[in-house]
GUVEX-30128 format. One line per field, with one value per residue (C-alpha): x, y, z; residue number from 0. Coordinates in pm, 1 decimal, decimal comma. Layout:
! residues N
xx	X; ...
yy	Y; ...
zz	Z; ...
i	NUM; ...
This chain:
! residues 250
xx	820,7; 877,0; 1043,2; 1336,5; 1291,8; 1330,9; 977,5; 965,4; 618,2; 530,2; 219,3; 265,6; 110,7; -269,8; -516,1; -392,1; -30,9; -75,2; -238,8; 20,9; 276,4; 118,7; 54,2; 394,7; 547,5; 345,7; 467,1; 796,5; 965,4; 1183,4; 932,7; 1028,2; 737,6; 755,3; 509,8; 476,3; 300,6; 543,3; 240,5; 93,1; 410,8; 516,6; 147,6; 270,2; 584,1; 458,6; 253,3; 533,8; 897,7; 970,7; 858,3; 1057,7; 998,5; 1107,7; 959,5; 948,5; 753,2; 775,0; 741,4; 1046,8; 1310,3; 1592,9; 1408,3; 1310,6; 1717,8; 1835,0; 1525,0; 1576,2; 1948,8; 1928,4; 1666,2; 1901,8; 2209,0; 2028,8; 1808,4; 1978,3; 1852,5; 1498,1; 1349,0; 943,4; 867,0; 534,2; 444,1; 141,1; 154,2; -86,8; -349,9; -724,7; -867,2; -1115,9; -1196,9; -1395,5; -1204,1; -1288,8; -1195,8; -855,1; -560,6; -255,7; -120,3; -371,7; -285,2; 81,6; 3,0; -198,3; 82,0; 375,0; 273,0; 55,2; 308,8; 628,3; 615,9; 551,2; 815,6; 1085,9; 1017,4; 1018,0; 1348,6; 1525,8; 1427,9; 1548,8; 1890,5; 1936,0; 1656,0; 1890,2; 2164,9; 1914,8; 1808,1; 1428,7; 1217,7; 868,1; 737,6; 368,2; 205,3; -137,3; -351,4; -712,8; -1030,2; -965,4; -636,1; -889,3; -1170,6; -1226,8; -1363,2; -1606,1; -1508,5; -1163,0; -954,7; -617,3; -662,0; -754,7; -504,9; -208,6; -348,3; -345,6; 4,8; 86,0; -23,2; 196,5; 471,1; 413,2; 343,9; 648,9; 904,7; 770,7; 886,3; 1180,0; 1306,5; 1108,8; 1280,6; 1478,1; 1386,8; 1190,6; 798,4; 577,5; 201,3; -66,1; -335,9; -650,5; -914,8; -1258,9; -1378,1; -1161,1; -1285,3; -1017,7; -995,8; -1005,0; -1359,2; -1434,7; -1259,0; -1457,5; -1756,1; -1701,2; -1623,0; -1950,8; -2147,0; -1962,0; -2134,9; -2482,0; -2502,6; -2615,4; -2353,2; -2596,6; -2624,4; -2263,1; -2159,9; -2418,2; -2243,1; -1939,2; -2056,8; -2263,2; -1933,5; -1813,1; -2011,3; -2077,8; -2228,6; -1994,5; -1685,5; -1379,7; -1154,4; -812,9; -712,1; -834,1; -561,4; -294,7; -362,7; -364,6; -30,9; 96,5; -25,2; 181,2; 503,8; 415,0; 579,8; 185,7; 205,0; 570,1; 426,8; 176,6; 405,6; 265,8; -111,0; -350,7; -544,3; -896,6; -1039,2; -1380,8; -1657,7; -1671,9; -1526,8; -1485,2
yy	-376,3; -117,4; 143,2; 295,0; 87,2; 235,3; 222,4; 283,5; 362,9; 437,5; 675,5; 824,3; 1132,4; 1068,7; 779,5; 435,1; 538,7; 857,7; 674,6; 402,2; 659,4; 841,4; 524,3; 405,8; 706,5; 729,7; 381,5; 509,1; 397,6; 640,2; 689,6; 775,9; 824,5; 885,8; 1005,2; 1219,2; 1527,1; 1710,0; 1938,3; 1639,6; 1499,3; 1789,8; 1815,3; 1437,3; 1574,5; 1854,7; 1639,4; 1426,3; 1464,8; 1129,0; 1104,8; 1241,5; 1263,4; 1206,2; 1270,8; 946,5; 798,8; 433,5; 358,7; 501,1; 286,2; 541,9; 714,1; 415,6; 322,0; 680,5; 761,5; 397,9; 460,9; 805,8; 704,3; 418,1; 660,1; 901,0; 660,7; 302,2; -30,1; -27,6; -299,6; -229,5; -199,6; -67,6; -76,8; 124,4; 357,3; 277,4; 404,5; 299,2; 374,4; 122,5; 103,3; -163,0; -413,9; -233,5; 92,9; -3,1; 113,6; -11,3; 348,7; 292,7; -58,0; 13,0; 315,8; 119,7; -170,5; 74,1; 207,1; -75,2; -392,7; -246,0; 9,6; -286,5; -469,3; -213,3; -121,3; -439,4; -502,8; -208,2; -221,6; -583,8; -472,3; -290,6; -529,9; -820,8; -689,0; -673,0; -986,9; -890,6; -730,7; -699,5; -645,3; -548,6; -444,6; -292,0; -529,2; -488,5; -710,4; -681,6; -884,9; -1177,5; -1135,6; -973,2; -619,4; -542,9; -260,8; -276,0; -527,8; -333,9; -257,0; -600,3; -755,1; -516,5; -629,5; -1032,9; -964,2; -795,3; -1116,1; -1335,0; -1127,8; -1150,4; -1530,6; -1587,8; -1391,4; -1560,0; -1878,8; -1733,8; -1620,7; -1903,5; -1967,8; -1652,3; -1331,9; -1149,8; -1227,0; -1120,0; -1026,3; -851,7; -631,3; -642,1; -397,5; -348,5; 48,3; 255,8; 592,5; 788,0; 1045,6; 736,9; 667,0; 1068,4; 1032,2; 721,4; 881,3; 1204,0; 946,6; 765,9; 1080,3; 1193,4; 863,5; 974,0; 809,2; 1016,9; 1107,5; 924,9; 586,0; 608,8; 634,4; 354,6; 126,2; 155,1; 89,2; -188,7; -351,7; -419,5; -731,8; -488,2; -232,9; 57,4; 202,5; 91,3; 327,2; 412,1; 294,9; -27,1; -105,5; 65,3; -107,0; -435,1; -329,9; -264,5; -630,2; -773,0; -624,3; -745,1; -1089,1; -1190,5; -1195,3; -1354,7; -1702,3; -1504,9; -1534,9; -1504,8; -1418,5; -1224,3; -1055,9; -948,2; -638,0; -624,6; -711,1; -1036,0; -1321,6; -1198,1
zz	1884,3; 1611,4; 1846,4; 1641,9; 1351,4; 1032,2; 814,8; 454,2; 357,6; -4,8; -101,1; 244,6; 209,7; 202,7; 254,3; 407,6; 395,1; 578,4; 858,4; 895,7; 871,2; 1172,1; 1347,9; 1316,2; 1411,3; 1748,8; 1831,7; 1790,2; 1481,5; 1241,1; 955,8; 595,4; 365,3; -1,5; -276,4; -621,5; -424,0; -201,3; -80,0; 112,8; 216,0; 379,4; 584,3; 710,1; 811,3; 997,8; 1236,2; 1376,2; 1446,6; 1346,1; 991,7; 662,6; 323,6; -1,9; -315,2; -531,9; -825,9; -752,0; -1130,0; -1208,7; -1154,9; -1108,4; -885,6; -639,6; -637,5; -568,1; -278,6; -106,0; -96,6; 36,9; 331,0; 402,1; 447,8; 637,6; 868,9; 875,0; 715,5; 616,9; 838,7; 774,7; 394,1; 352,4; -55,2; -51,3; -345,3; -613,5; -842,3; -832,8; -1153,5; -1355,1; -1732,1; -1923,9; -2154,6; -2491,1; -2303,7; -2190,6; -2429,7; -2381,4; -2223,3; -1963,7; -1881,4; -1834,8; -1625,2; -1384,1; -1379,5; -1364,6; -1042,1; -845,8; -986,2; -1108,1; -821,4; -576,2; -698,5; -713,3; -371,7; -226,7; -427,9; -287,2; 50,0; 82,7; -16,6; 318,5; 535,3; 455,4; 673,6; 968,2; 1181,3; 1159,9; 884,8; 743,5; 399,2; 390,0; 59,8; 30,8; -222,4; -226,5; -248,1; -598,8; -568,8; -439,5; -725,3; -1028,8; -1005,4; -1243,7; -1517,0; -1342,8; -1522,9; -1518,3; -1145,4; -1085,0; -1225,9; -1090,9; -740,4; -823,2; -930,6; -598,4; -394,6; -654,0; -552,7; -186,7; -185,8; -407,1; -195,7; 133,4; 3,3; -138,9; 193,2; 427,9; 738,7; 780,8; 988,7; 723,8; 672,1; 371,2; 367,7; 214,5; 315,6; 100,9; 190,2; 61,5; -8,0; 237,6; 353,4; 162,2; -118,8; -369,7; -270,7; -317,9; -682,8; -791,6; -676,1; -896,1; -1175,8; -1137,5; -1126,0; -1467,3; -1622,8; -1503,1; -1166,7; -877,8; -557,9; -337,8; -552,7; -634,3; -256,8; -178,3; -441,9; -302,6; 75,8; -44,7; -176,2; 130,3; 326,2; 630,4; 415,4; 573,6; 455,2; 620,2; 804,0; 728,2; 1088,5; 1086,2; 794,0; 970,6; 1293,7; 1094,5; 956,2; 1312,2; 1427,6; 1144,9; 1290,7; 1636,1; 1799,7; 1780,6; 1410,4; 1370,8; 1197,5; 983,2; 621,6; 262,2; 336,2; 181,1; 473,5; 393,5; 558,7; 390,9; 672,2; 579,4; 358,4; -8,5
i	0; 1; 2; 3; 4; 5; 6; 7; 8; 9; 10; 11; 12; 13; 14; 15; 16; 17; 18; 19; 20; 21; 22; 23; 24; 25; 26; 27; 28; 29; 30; 31; 32; 33; 34; 35; 36; 37; 38; 39; 40; 41; 42; 43; 44; 45; 46; 47; 48; 49; 50; 51; 52; 53; 54; 55; 56; 57; 58; 59; 60; 61; 62; 63; 64; 65; 66; 67; 68; 69; 70; 71; 72; 73; 74; 75; 76; 77; 78; 79; 80; 81; 82; 83; 84; 85; 86; 87; 88; 89; 90; 91; 92; 93; 94; 95; 96; 97; 98; 99; 100; 101; 102; 103; 104; 105; 106; 107; 108; 109; 110; 111; 112; 113; 114; 115; 116; 117; 118; 119; 120; 121; 122; 123; 124; 125; 126; 127; 128; 129; 130; 131; 132; 133; 134; 135; 136; 137; 138; 139; 140; 141; 142; 143; 144; 145; 146; 147; 148; 149; 150; 151; 152; 153; 154; 155; 156; 157; 158; 159; 160; 161; 162; 163; 164; 165; 166; 167; 168; 169; 170; 171; 172; 173; 174; 175; 176; 177; 178; 179; 180; 181; 182; 183; 184; 185; 186; 187; 188; 189; 190; 191; 192; 193; 194; 195; 196; 197; 198; 199; 200; 201; 202; 203; 204; 205; 206; 207; 208; 209; 210; 211; 212; 213; 214; 215; 216; 217; 218; 219; 220; 221; 222; 223; 224; 225; 226; 227; 228; 229; 230; 231; 232; 233; 234; 235; 236; 237; 238; 239; 240; 241; 242; 243; 244; 245; 246; 247; 248; 249
């Protein structure tokens, strides 16, 4: 179903974005990945001949407009947009200053909005399209100590549900994937952050594992396979949904 489709994946150099990029490339798609770190992008590009990369900060409107336009010029209309780039950092309410709030919102929410908006310019020229946003279980429920992050991920669901209504009945669907704690470098960073607050490495890791209903970390391939399914014929009537991957009902 996705052979020769042009796929744009933000944050495609590591973690979930990397897993989606490699899986979609293996399925025959023409994959464009973006991110802020050229080194990790180049590493992914080196693994598959049908992956290309552009350095891009999703919070920078001019960059998003320019890069997505370049990708479309080189590889044709975007038919699958995966808005994945995000920052997973938490602070308690009284420790959250406006700069931190705006940093989280700029990438997680503004970045998703800009990515979808610019991708849709060419997707509307095609007769088929899939928009997938990577949200979080924090977009389903509040995450203690991470108000800005939770609010940004709730906002992502608001965008997806709204755009699914806006384009209802057409050939494009909009869905969000909401994973629990996934085995990515973000988990490693969270462990280090918790250790800096006096929590042992073992206890920090255990807290994240136990936050998932089935008491294990989710693998990136589980998220990638869900994204692939959303692009299949079997999912053509799945629209405006927030799909939880957390080992149980959140």
